[in-house]
N, C-alpha and C positions, 0 to 999 in steps of 0.2 A: 203187683202181681196177686192175680186173684186165684187162689186152687180151693174148689168149694169141697165138702169133707168128701170121700171116698165113697163109690155106691155102684153097685154089682153091673147096674146100667147105669150107659151113661147117661140116658135122658131123664135120669133125677139129677142129672148137676146143671139141667136149664133153669131152671129159679132161678139160682144162684147167681148164675152168668146174665139172666136177664134186669135182676136186680140194679147186682153192681153196673148194668151200662146205662139202664136209668138213670144212676145215682150220679155216673163218670158226664151223662149228657146234661144235666145239670148244672154238675162243676165245670163244664166248659173246657173238660178235658181231649185234647188233639189224641190220645195217644189213650190204649186201654191193652194193659197185658193178661188176658186170662186165657186160659186152656192148655191141656198137655197132652201128650200121644194120645192118653185112652180116650178123649173126651174135647179136642180140638176143633172137630167139624161144628158140634153144637158152640163151641166158644165163637168161630168167626161168623157162625149163622147169626149169633146176638149180638156179635160187634166189636168181638176182639182184631186188634190191631196188630198184638206180639203176640205169639205164642211159643211154649214151651215144646218139642219134638225130642228130647234128645234119647229117651229110650229106641225110637221109631229108628234115630237114624243108630245107634251106639248099641242098642238091646239093653238087657235085662244087668240093675245092675249086678254082682256077684252078692250072693249070702253070709254072711259073719256067721262063724259058728263059732259056741262060747270059748275064752281060756284062748283065742285067736289072737287076742291084741287089738278088738274093737274099743270102742269109747267107756270108758269106765270100769275096763278089764282088769283084774285082780290077779291076773293069771291062773295057776291051778289047772290049767287044761296039762294034755298028757304032751 
């Protein structure tokens, strides 16, 4: 699964997808998993055969507030 660096403009992810597709082709990989909700169209254009679109299907993840039991929480919340 390839996830390029986050970018405000999805087009900025294209070089990472293109390079990954080139490497996959040279390695003879039949499947290429890359792209998520924000950039899946570009990933498909660049050769993705598997994509992740969880946010498009289920909406954004809820945010965690400090002191509410998130990873590494030491308590101290209200």
